[in-house]
Each structure stands twice: as C-alpha cells, then as structure tokens.
matplotlib code that plots the C-alpha trace (Angstrom):
import matplotlib.pyplot as plt

x = [0.0, 1.4, 1.3, 3.7, 4.3, 7.3, 7.5, 10.6, 11.6, 13.1, 13.5, 10.4, 12.4, 13.6, 10.1, 8.7, 11.5, 10.9, 7.2, 7.5, 10.0, 7.6, 4.7, 6.8, 7.2, 3.5, 4.7, 3.4, 6.1, 5.4, 6.1, 9.4, 10.4, 9.5, 11.5, 14.5, 14.2, 14.0, 17.0, 19.0, 18.2, 19.1, 22.4, 23.2, 22.4, 24.8, 27.6, 27.2, 25.9, 22.6, 20.5, 19.4, 15.9, 14.9, 13.2, 16.3, 19.0, 21.6, 18.9, 16.3, 14.0, 12.7, 15.0, 13.4, 13.5, 16.6, 15.8, 18.0, 18.4, 16.4, 18.2, 16.8, 15.7, 18.2, 17.0, 17.6, 19.8, 17.8, 19.4, 19.4, 18.7, 21.8]
y = [0.0, 3.4, 5.9, 8.6, 10.9, 12.7, 15.9, 16.6, 19.4, 18.5, 20.2, 20.0, 18.4, 15.6, 15.0, 14.8, 12.5, 10.2, 10.0, 9.4, 6.6, 5.0, 5.3, 3.6, 0.6, 0.8, 1.3, 3.9, 6.4, 6.0, 2.3, 2.9, 5.4, 3.0, 0.2, 2.4, 3.6, 0.0, -1.1, 1.9, 1.3, -2.4, -1.5, 1.0, -1.6, -4.1, -1.6, 0.5, -2.2, -0.6, 2.5, 4.9, 6.2, 9.8, 8.6, 6.9, 8.9, 8.5, 9.1, 7.0, 10.1, 11.5, 14.1, 17.5, 18.5, 20.6, 23.9, 26.3, 29.6, 32.2, 35.4, 38.6, 41.0, 43.8, 47.1, 50.4, 52.9, 56.0, 59.4, 61.2, 65.0, 67.0]
z = [0.0, -1.0, 1.9, 0.9, -2.1, -3.4, -5.4, -7.4, -9.8, -13.1, -16.5, -18.6, -21.5, -19.2, -17.9, -21.5, -22.6, -19.6, -19.9, -23.7, -23.1, -20.5, -22.9, -25.6, -23.3, -22.1, -18.5, -16.0, -15.2, -11.4, -11.7, -13.5, -10.8, -8.0, -9.6, -10.0, -6.4, -5.1, -7.1, -6.0, -2.3, -2.7, -4.4, -1.5, 1.1, -0.6, -1.0, 2.2, 4.5, 5.1, 4.4, 7.2, 6.7, 7.5, 10.7, 12.0, 13.5, 16.2, 18.7, 16.9, 16.6, 13.4, 11.9, 11.0, 7.4, 6.7, 5.2, 3.4, 5.2, 3.5, 2.4, 3.8, 1.1, 0.5, 1.9, 0.1, 2.0, 2.8, 2.7, 6.0, 5.7, 6.4]

ax = plt.figure().add_subplot(projection="3d")
ax.plot(x, y, z, "-o")
ax.set_aspect("equal")
plt.show()
C-alpha cells in the first residue's frame, strides 16, 4: 500500500522524454520510478551495509526537514537629511 508521495523538480524536457519513453514501453512512469528507487536502495544496502531512513538517526528520533536559510531582502539605503 502506498502511503507517501514525493515531489521533485526537473527540467520539462527531461520529464517529457521520460514520460515518452515510459509510454513507448507501455509502462506507467510512477512504476518505473518505484522500480528504480527499489533497485537503488538495494544497491546501496549491498555496498554501504545498510541505508538509514529519515526517521532513523543517532537518537532514533525523526529528523526534522533541513531547510536552506532564506536570504533577507536587500534594503535600500535611505538618505538622511543634512
């Protein structure tokens, strides 16, 4: 049973080429991605001796999502009356 979703950003050209390739083989794009992900995880488990999930950490607690610090908007310098 599927319980989670994933949203990724890719170039429109890559998406179209991927979807077209999947259609050419009569395969749903989501199935191809899931197959790739399972194979990749399996490969990492063989080569790295295991894969740590996002909910596993040194403390066993879920790790918060890392966010990039947001840049503060530049402010215009105001002229002081002299």
